[in-house]
DOFIRO-382650 format. One record per residue (C-alpha): x, z, y; residue in one letter. Coordinates in nm, 3 decimals, always signed. Layout:
BEGIN
((X; Z; Y); A)
...
//
This chain:
BEGIN
((+8.280; +17.424; -7.967); M)
((+8.094; +17.637; -8.237); L)
((+8.250; +18.017; -8.129); L)
((+8.140; +17.970; -7.822); A)
((+7.806; +17.845; -7.891); M)
((+7.741; +18.165; -8.082); L)
((+7.895; +18.411; -7.829); L)
((+7.633; +18.246; -7.572); A)
((+7.369; +18.322; -7.835); L)
((+7.511; +18.689; -7.827); L)
((+7.535; +18.745; -7.405); M)
((+7.196; +18.822; -7.351); P)
((+7.192; +19.076; -7.643); L)
((+7.519; +19.236; -7.497); L)
((+7.354; +19.219; -7.105); A)
((+7.120; +19.391; -7.248); S)
((+7.262; +19.695; -7.420); A)
((+7.230; +20.055; -7.279); Q)
((+7.516; +20.279; -7.151); A)
((+7.671; +20.533; -7.422); V)
((+7.551; +20.836; -7.262); S)
((+7.794; +21.109; -7.292); D)
((+7.826; +21.301; -7.622); P)
((+7.911; +21.651; -7.503); T)
((+7.582; +21.869; -7.506); P)
((+7.520; +22.060; -7.178); L)
((+7.685; +22.429; -7.238); Q)
((+7.453; +22.707; -7.113); Y)
((+7.577; +23.047; -7.035); R)
((+7.201; +23.216; -7.148); D)
((+6.851; +23.106; -7.149); A)
((+6.810; +23.184; -6.814); A)
((+7.027; +22.939; -6.695); E)
((+6.917; +22.702; -6.934); E)
((+6.561; +22.729; -6.867); A)
((+6.621; +22.773; -6.440); R)
((+6.829; +22.441; -6.470); F)
((+6.570; +22.235; -6.629); H)
((+6.309; +22.418; -6.398); A)
((+6.538; +22.250; -6.097); L)
((+6.589; +21.922; -6.340); A)
((+6.184; +21.849; -6.338); A)
((+6.208; +21.914; -5.989); E)
((+6.473; +21.624; -5.897); L)
((+6.418; +21.277; -5.925); R)
((+6.628; +21.036; -6.092); C)
((+6.787; +20.818; -5.842); V)
((+6.841; +20.491; -6.036); Q)
((+6.519; +20.535; -6.260); C)
((+6.323; +20.611; -5.915); Q)
((+5.975; +20.740; -6.077); N)
((+6.131; +20.925; -6.411); Q)
((+6.262; +21.311; -6.306); S)
((+6.594; +21.423; -6.351); L)
((+6.533; +21.565; -6.701); A)
((+6.338; +21.275; -6.826); D)
((+6.561; +21.021; -6.714); S)
((+6.874; +20.866; -6.986); N)
((+7.019; +20.635; -6.700); A)
((+7.386; +20.734; -6.685); Q)
((+7.380; +20.846; -6.346); I)
((+7.090; +21.087; -6.466); A)
((+7.345; +21.231; -6.698); H)
((+7.622; +21.281; -6.450); D)
((+7.370; +21.411; -6.213); L)
((+7.265; +21.649; -6.458); R)
((+7.632; +21.762; -6.527); R)
((+7.665; +21.816; -6.148); E)
((+7.399; +22.030; -6.109); V)
((+7.443; +22.228; -6.441); L)
((+7.840; +22.267; -6.253); T)
((+7.727; +22.383; -5.933); L)
((+7.499; +22.643; -6.087); M)
((+7.786; +22.783; -6.248); Q)
((+7.957; +22.811; -5.927); Q)
((+7.685; +23.039; -5.789); G)
((+7.508; +22.780; -5.601); N)
((+7.130; +22.807; -5.483); S)
((+6.846; +22.579; -5.577); D)
((+6.816; +22.536; -5.222); A)
((+7.160; +22.491; -5.172); Q)
((+7.166; +22.227; -5.502); I)
((+6.903; +22.052; -5.307); K)
((+7.067; +22.039; -5.011); Q)
((+7.362; +21.944; -5.165); F)
((+7.195; +21.627; -5.359); L)
((+6.973; +21.547; -5.047); V)
((+7.274; +21.509; -4.802); E)
((+7.477; +21.277; -5.089); R)
((+7.146; +21.044; -5.165); Y)
((+6.842; +21.122; -4.950); G)
((+6.518; +21.314; -4.970); E)
((+6.381; +21.023; -5.216); F)
((+6.592; +21.269; -5.463); V)
((+6.342; +21.548; -5.403); L)
((+5.980; +21.524; -5.603); Y)
((+5.864; +21.768; -5.364); R)
((+6.038; +21.662; -5.002); P)
((+6.014; +21.876; -4.735); A)
((+5.711; +21.829; -4.458); M)
((+5.855; +21.769; -4.125); D)
((+5.743; +21.498; -3.832); A)
((+5.955; +21.181; -4.031); R)
((+5.754; +21.215; -4.302); N)
((+5.384; +21.298; -4.228); S)
((+5.206; +21.031; -4.214); L)
((+5.333; +20.981; -4.628); L)
((+5.193; +21.341; -4.627); W)
((+4.840; +21.307; -4.404); F)
((+4.812; +20.925; -4.428); G)
((+4.650; +20.902; -4.714); P)
((+4.367; +21.192; -4.610); L)
((+4.305; +20.958; -4.220); G)
((+4.246; +20.684; -4.436); V)
((+4.006; +20.756; -4.682); L)
((+3.853; +20.980; -4.373); L)
((+3.847; +20.680; -4.172); I)
((+3.711; +20.496; -4.424); G)
((+3.459; +20.723; -4.542); A)
((+3.341; +20.703; -4.140); G)
((+3.333; +20.303; -4.149); T)
((+3.028; +20.369; -4.448); V)
((+2.892; +20.629; -4.299); F)
((+2.870; +20.406; -3.960); W)
((+2.755; +20.036; -4.139); V)
((+2.457; +20.210; -4.358); V)
((+2.294; +20.403; -4.064); R)
((+2.323; +20.053; -3.836); R)
((+2.202; +19.864; -4.144); R)
((+1.905; +20.127; -4.198); S)
((+1.790; +20.116; -3.862); R)
((+1.765; +19.754; -3.846); T)
((+1.551; +19.720; -4.180); V)
((+1.194; +19.787; -4.079); Q)
((+0.970; +19.952; -4.357); P)
((+0.736; +19.774; -4.569); M)
((+0.377; +19.771; -4.485); D)
((+0.148; +19.851; -4.736); E)
((-0.065; +19.555; -4.696); S)
((+0.231; +19.315; -4.770); E)
((+0.175; +19.160; -5.105); E)
((+0.403; +19.302; -5.388); R)
((+0.562; +19.057; -5.619); W)
//
């Protein structure tokens, strides 16, 4: 009974434990490849964390994807080919800067449209109210 109670108390600690990352570091051929890898990893989004780049994330899938990206680089794939591979696998969400096309044009231009509509509405309301307010006569008593 005591053992079961102790185990029940330790379960939250076990559930919150982080996955152990791969202990072997990435092996780069040269400094140029390392710089290219870091630039590319900064442009890709972790598919689990969603708001961290692949370079910043500590999720296990981010470790796996970094290894996959480095393997693809060492196989001679260009950055565009690597991005295309990841987009085919995970969707355009994996890119921090997705390509602009008809499907996501609302995401690119929507905020500007909302801002312009809001500014136009404020301008229209202020102009309409300024016409209805009568200027104060100098003969009226001021407080």
